[in-house]
matplotlib code that plots the C-alpha trace (Angstrom):
import matplotlib.pyplot as plt

x = [35.8, 32.4, 31.7, 32.0, 30.1, 27.2, 27.1, 27.0, 24.2, 22.0, 22.5, 21.5, 18.3, 17.3, 18.1, 15.8, 13.0, 13.5, 13.2, 10.0, 8.2, 9.5, 8.0, 4.6, 4.0, 7.0, 7.2, 10.5, 10.2, 9.9, 13.0, 15.2, 14.0, 15.6, 18.8, 19.1, 18.5, 21.3, 23.7, 23.0, 23.3, 27.1, 27.5, 25.6, 27.7, 31.0, 30.2, 30.3, 33.6, 35.1, 34.1, 35.6, 38.9, 39.0, 38.5, 41.0, 43.6, 42.8, 43.0, 45.7, 44.1, 41.4, 37.9, 35.9, 32.4, 30.5, 29.6, 26.7, 24.8, 26.3, 23.1, 19.5, 16.2, 13.4, 9.6, 8.0, 4.4, 3.0, 3.7, 0.1, -0.8, 2.6, 4.1, 7.6, 10.8, 14.4, 17.9, 20.7, 24.4, 27.3, 29.9, 32.2, 32.5, 29.8, 28.3, 25.6, 23.7, 20.1, 18.0, 14.2, 11.7, 7.9, 4.8, 2.3, -1.4, -2.9, -2.2, -3.9, -5.2, -6.5, -9.9, -12.1, -10.7, -7.1, -6.2, -7.9, -6.8, -8.8, -7.7, -7.2, -6.3, -3.0, -0.5, 3.1, 6.5, 9.1, 12.9, 14.7, 18.4, 19.8, 23.0, 23.3, 26.0, 25.9, 27.3, 27.7, 31.3, 30.2, 28.3, 31.0, 30.8, 27.0, 24.0, 22.5, 21.9, 21.3, 21.9, 21.5, 22.0, 20.5, 17.8, 17.0, 13.9, 12.0, 8.3, 6.0, 2.2, -0.5, -3.9, -7.2, -9.2, -11.2, -9.1, -10.6, -14.1, -15.5, -19.1, -19.4, -20.9, -21.3, -18.7, -21.5, -22.5, -21.5, -20.1, -18.0, -14.3, -11.7, -9.0, -6.4, -5.1, -3.2, 0.4, 2.9, 6.6, 8.4, 11.9, 12.6, 15.6, 15.4, 17.5, 16.7, 17.4, 16.6, 17.4, 17.7, 17.2, 18.4, 15.5, 17.1, 20.0, 18.7, 15.4, 15.5, 13.2, 13.7, 12.1, 13.1, 11.9, 12.8, 12.2, 12.8, 11.2, 9.5, 9.4, 6.5, 5.8, 2.1, 0.6, -2.9, -3.8, -6.4, -6.4, -5.0, -6.1, -7.3, -3.7, -3.0, -6.3, -6.0, -2.3, -0.9, 1.9, 2.8, 2.6, 5.6, 5.0, 2.0, 0.4, -2.6, -1.3, 1.2, 2.3, 5.4, 4.9, 7.0, 5.9, 7.6, 7.8, 7.8, 8.1, 7.7, 9.1, 8.8, 10.4, 10.9, 13.9, 16.1, 20.0, 22.5]
y = [0.0, 0.4, -3.3, -3.0, 0.2, -1.5, -4.2, -1.6, 0.4, -2.6, -4.0, -0.7, -0.6, -4.1, -3.3, -0.3, -2.3, -5.0, -2.4, -0.9, -4.2, -5.5, -2.6, -3.1, -6.7, -9.0, -11.4, -12.5, -16.0, -14.4, -12.2, -15.2, -14.6, -11.2, -12.4, -15.1, -12.5, -10.3, -13.3, -14.3, -10.8, -10.5, -14.0, -13.1, -10.0, -11.9, -14.2, -11.2, -10.0, -13.4, -13.4, -10.0, -11.1, -14.3, -12.4, -9.8, -12.5, -14.2, -11.2, -9.4, -6.0, -3.8, -5.2, -3.5, -2.3, 0.0, 3.0, 4.0, 0.9, -0.3, 0.6, -0.2, 1.0, -1.4, -1.8, -5.3, -4.4, -7.9, -9.0, -9.5, -7.7, -5.8, -2.5, -3.9, -2.0, -3.1, -1.7, -3.6, -2.7, -4.4, -5.8, -7.3, -7.6, -10.3, -10.2, -8.0, -7.8, -6.7, -5.5, -5.5, -4.1, -4.3, -3.2, -6.1, -5.4, -8.7, -12.3, -15.7, -18.5, -22.0, -22.3, -25.2, -24.8, -26.0, -23.8, -20.6, -19.6, -17.2, -13.6, -11.7, -8.1, -7.7, -5.1, -6.2, -5.8, -7.9, -7.7, -9.8, -10.1, -11.7, -12.2, -12.5, -14.1, -13.0, -15.4, -13.2, -12.4, -10.0, -7.9, -8.2, -5.3, -4.7, -6.3, -7.6, -11.0, -14.4, -14.6, -17.0, -16.9, -17.4, -15.3, -14.9, -13.3, -12.3, -11.4, -10.2, -10.1, -8.9, -10.1, -8.2, -9.2, -12.5, -13.7, -17.2, -15.8, -17.3, -16.6, -13.3, -14.4, -12.8, -13.7, -15.1, -17.6, -21.1, -21.5, -18.4, -18.8, -16.1, -16.1, -13.4, -11.5, -13.7, -12.7, -14.5, -14.4, -16.3, -16.8, -18.2, -19.4, -19.8, -20.0, -17.9, -18.0, -15.1, -12.6, -8.9, -6.9, -3.4, -1.6, 1.7, 3.8, 3.5, 1.6, -2.1, -5.1, -8.4, -11.8, -14.6, -17.8, -18.9, -22.0, -22.6, -23.2, -21.0, -21.6, -19.9, -19.1, -18.3, -17.1, -16.4, -16.8, -19.6, -20.6, -24.1, -26.3, -23.3, -22.5, -25.8, -25.8, -22.3, -21.4, -22.6, -25.1, -28.4, -28.3, -29.8, -28.3, -26.7, -25.8, -23.9, -20.5, -21.1, -23.3, -23.7, -24.7, -25.2, -24.8, -24.7, -21.2, -21.0, -17.5, -15.9, -12.3, -9.4, -6.1, -2.8, -0.7, 2.3, 1.8, 4.6]
z = [-3.9, -5.7, -5.1, -1.3, -1.3, -3.0, -0.4, 2.4, 0.7, 0.0, 3.5, 5.0, 2.9, 3.9, 7.6, 7.4, 5.8, 8.5, 11.3, 9.8, 9.5, 12.8, 14.6, 13.0, 12.4, 12.9, 15.9, 17.4, 15.8, 12.4, 12.3, 11.2, 7.6, 7.3, 9.0, 6.3, 3.6, 5.0, 5.1, 1.5, 0.1, 0.4, -1.0, -4.2, -4.7, -4.1, -7.0, -9.4, -7.9, -8.2, -11.9, -12.3, -10.8, -12.9, -16.2, -15.2, -14.6, -17.9, -20.1, -18.3, -18.8, -17.4, -17.7, -20.5, -19.7, -22.1, -19.8, -22.0, -21.0, -17.8, -15.7, -16.2, -14.7, -15.4, -15.0, -14.9, -16.2, -16.3, -12.7, -11.5, -8.3, -8.1, -8.9, -9.7, -10.4, -10.9, -11.1, -12.9, -13.0, -14.9, -12.4, -15.0, -18.7, -18.8, -15.3, -13.8, -10.5, -10.3, -7.3, -7.6, -5.3, -5.5, -3.7, -3.6, -3.5, -4.6, -3.9, -4.0, -1.9, -2.9, -4.4, -5.5, -9.0, -9.0, -12.0, -10.8, -7.3, -5.3, -5.5, -2.2, -1.4, 0.5, 1.6, 1.2, -0.3, -2.0, -2.6, -5.1, -5.8, -9.0, -10.8, -14.6, -16.7, -20.3, -22.9, -25.9, -26.8, -29.5, -27.0, -24.3, -21.8, -22.3, -20.6, -23.9, -25.4, -23.7, -19.9, -17.1, -13.3, -9.8, -8.1, -4.4, -3.1, 0.1, 0.3, 3.1, 2.8, 5.2, 4.1, 4.8, 7.8, 7.5, 4.6, 5.2, 4.7, 8.0, 9.0, 10.9, 14.2, 17.6, 20.2, 22.3, 19.6, 20.4, 16.9, 17.1, 16.2, 16.5, 13.8, 13.6, 10.6, 8.1, 7.4, 5.3, 4.8, 2.1, 0.7, -2.7, -4.7, -8.5, -11.6, -14.6, -18.4, -20.6, -23.3, -23.0, -26.2, -27.2, -28.9, -29.5, -28.2, -24.6, -24.5, -23.9, -23.3, -21.6, -21.6, -19.2, -17.6, -14.1, -12.1, -8.4, -4.9, -2.4, 1.4, 3.2, 6.8, 7.3, 10.6, 11.9, 15.5, 15.9, 12.2, 12.8, 9.8, 7.8, 7.0, 5.3, 3.5, 2.1, 1.6, -1.7, -1.2, 0.6, 4.4, 6.2, 9.6, 11.3, 14.7, 16.0, 14.9, 12.0, 9.2, 7.0, 3.4, 0.3, -3.4, -6.8, -8.4, -12.2, -13.4, -16.8, -16.7, -19.1, -18.6, -20.3, -19.4, -19.9, -20.1, -19.3]

ax = plt.figure().add_subplot(projection="3d")
ax.plot(x, y, z, "-o")
ax.set_aspect("equal")
plt.show()
């Protein structure tokens, strides 16, 4: 029953976030992103339940989970431009699910230097869901050791006015150009490999590497070619007010946590 309760709670959280952002900044054409997120959420949770059922059948006994370490609260201190927190819970003897949320205050646009993108102030949020499969038989029932698994994420960013740094001209000037506020929605799908260490009775640390792809939908009224020229990624569709892009997403993650 706990499995289904978790789906309901997480779905309600995402619906609440969707409502808040829809009332403030979302347009009708952009709501499909949250719909997709809500559809994928139960699927990711079902994978853990399937693993649970499979192991229960194989061993013919109750799944063992060490209750002193089956939950984790985490902080990701090295995520640039974010205040990033996570919660992980064991779902089976060697399977866990993690939900991360972050407040995003800084992002990046293209610059003349390919290796040094231009930093921009933003106001945004991100939600990430992941599932981890632990391989250690010795640490069975705990979230420690080598792990691997998929990650799915959603991110919303609202850039400060004049993110493209256009000249500030009077509306009466013949060269004046109106460009609205830049907003960006993105979804990403990655696969991660990592190791979670137990430092003491309750304190832990984690180091992992993930690789995947991110699809972006950027919008700014009147921006036209500025979107493709400034948003990081490969443009596969654009018009006068919006653009859709895709880009690879390599991630190196470090976390400190408290297990209980």
